N, C-alpha and C positions, 0 to 999 in steps of 0.2 A: 477610090471614092473621094469626091470633093469635100472640102471643109463644110460647105453648106449642107450637103447630104448627111455628113456625120453629126452635125448639130441637130438636124431634124430627127434623125434616128435616135439620138440621145434624149431629145425632148419627149418623143413618143414613149420610149422605154421608161423614162422617169414618171411620166403621167400614168402609165400602166401600173408601175410599181406602187405609186401613191394610192391609186384606185384600189388595188388588190389589198394593200395593207390597211387601208381605211375601212374596207368592208370586213376584213378578217379580224374582227374584235369580238370579245365575249360580252355577254350580258352581265350586269352588276345588280346584286340584290342588296337593297337597303333595308335593314331591320328597324322599322319605326316602332318606338316603344308602345304607343297606344293606337296607332292608326293602321296596323296591318302592314305586311311587307310590300315594298315597291321594287318591281323588277324593271330596271332600265335597259331597254333594248338598243344597243349601238346600231344594229342593222337597220331598224326602223328609222332612226334619226339620220344616219349617214346617207340613206336613200332619199330623204326628203329633198325637195327642190331647193329649199333655202340653204341647205348644206351641201348636197351633191358631192359627198365623199371628201369634203374639205374639212379635215379635223381641226384646223387652226381657227375655225369659227368659234369653237367652244374651248379648245385648249391653246394656250394657257390663260386666256383672258377671263373666261367664266369659270373653268374648272382647272385647278392645278393637279397635275398627274399624281403628286404625292400627298395631296391634301386629305386629311382624315377627319377634320372637324365637321360634325354634323351641322346642318343648316335648318333652322326652324321655319315653319310656315310663315311666321311674321316677317322673317328676313326675305323669304321668297316673294311675298307681296310687295316688298320694297325693291324688287328687281334682281335679287341675288339668286344664284344657282338656277334652278328650273324656271324661276320667275323672270329670268332675262328674256325668255321667249313665250312662255305660257301666260296668256292674257294679252299678248301683243300680236304675235304671228302664229301662235298655236292655241289650242283650246285653253280656257281659263283654269286657274288653280282650283276654283270652286267645284269643279267636276271631279271630286275626290276619287270616286269609284273607277275612274279610267286609269288610275295609277295604283291606288291602294287596294290590296286584296282584302275583302271583308269576309267575315265568317259569322256563322250563327252563334248565338250566345245562350248558354243554359243557365237559368237561375234556379238554384236549389231551394225549393219551398217545402218544408218538412210536412206540413199538415194537409196541403191540398194538391200536391203533385207539382212537379217541376214545370217551369215555363221555358220554352225554347223560343227565343226571339230570332226570327228569320229576317235578315237584312234585305234580301232580294225584293220581296213584294213592296217593301217600304221605299227602297231607293228608286223603284220604277215610278212612284207617284210623287216623291218628295226629294228635294235636294238635301245633301248631308247637313248643310248649315241650318236647316230648319229645326233639327234636333240637337246638333252639336255646335256650340257647347251651351246653348240656352237651356235646354232641358237635361241633357246628359253630357257631362264632361267626358272627354276621352280617357279611357282607363277605368279602373274600378270606382264604382259609385257606392254611396251608402244605401242600405236597404230602405225601401219606401213601403209604407203600409197601404192597405186598400183604402183606409180612411183618408190618407193624404192624397191618394190618386183621385178619390171622389171630389177633393177640393181643387183638382186641376194640376197636381204635380205629376211628374214622370209620365207614364203611359196615359194618365187621365187628362193630359193636355189635349189629346186628340180623341181618345176613346170616350166620347161623351154623347154618343148617338147622333151627333151632327156631322163631324168629320169622319168618324169611324164607328164601328159597332160599340155598344155600351159596355162598361166594365161588368155589368150584371151578367153578361154572357160568359161566365167563368170558364166553361169547358172549351171555349174557342182558343184559350191560351194555356190553361192548366191541363197537364196531361194526367188526368185522374184515371188510374187503371182500375182493374177489377180488384175487389177485396175478398179474401178468403177468410171466413170466420169459422174457427174450430168450435164444435159443440160437444158437450158431454152427453153420452148415451145416444148420439145420433150422428149422421154423416155431416161433413163440413158444408157450409153454405157459401157459394160464390156470388157475391153481389156485383152485378154488371152496371157500372156507371153509364156506359155508352147506351145501354137499353133504356135506362130511366131518364136520361137527359133529352131523349127524343120526345118525351111527353111532359116532363116537369122542368122547372127552372131550379138551379142550384139552391136558391134561397128558400125554395119550398121545403127543403129538408134541413139545410144548414142556415143558421145554427140552432134553430128552435128544437128540432127533433134530434139531430145529430150535431153536437158541438164539433168544431173544427180542431179536434185533437184526438189522440189515440188512447186516451185514458178513460173513455166512456165505459162505465161498469157494464158487466154482462146483464142481459135482460132475459128473464124466463119467458116461456111461452104463455104462462098464465098472465104475466104482466102485459105482454103484447095483446092478448085476447081481451082481458077484462079492463085493463087500465089504459089501453091504446098507446102503450109506450113503444118506442123504436119502430120496427116495421109495422106494428099493429096500428099505427096512426093512419095508415092508408089501406093496409090489408085487412079490411073490415067487411068484405063481401059486398061493398057498395062502390068504393073508389077502386079497389083492386080485389083479387080473389082473397078469401078468408084464410087466416092462419090456423083455423080449426081442422082443415082437411087439405088434401092434395099436397102432403108434406114433400113428396118427391119433386115438386115444382121448384123447390129451393134446396132441399137437402140431397146431397149425393149419397145414395144408399149403396 
């Protein structure tokens, strides 16, 4: 075999080896402190036309193989790390959800039921930077009261009946479950929130009739009937069936 043919064969073999080794790399998981994990797919990037299995485009100029120092988003916006391509020849850094895995967040609210914030329906309508970090800093935030929300803080910035449903629609966020009340000399009563909110607003009962805490004193049937306390405020045979009869409609006998 001539030297020319040997050189050609060697070049082809080298190209094949580079191609194989460039594609045969594993994904890297970056654990962002407050932004959800980022899974970097080598396969997706090496197959891109701009790279075409040429590892030297990123290594070592942009990424050092042994580098362990994390890079902030601010540095990326200045062109470092992912920012060397994203925003120039690839999708912009502002499209956070395309890299960061986002999760639902549960807020524990003692008196009115937990709130589960689901990111997905929000990110379908809004970009991440509309909420972060103007309304919500990434990571743990201080608790915000409903009074503060009504003044436009936190969820109240959007849930004002203009951009989204109003704060007064409590049940659309608060997971108020059924309440089981144990009674002396009678079977327990299961109060169904889901049934009542179909007809009434939360503020119709809270906090005038039922304060938003679990220290409300027990109320007798006489107080319900004669003084219109507790359930008796509505169950008067006019707004709803009376407390004087049909006991089994509430009490489990």
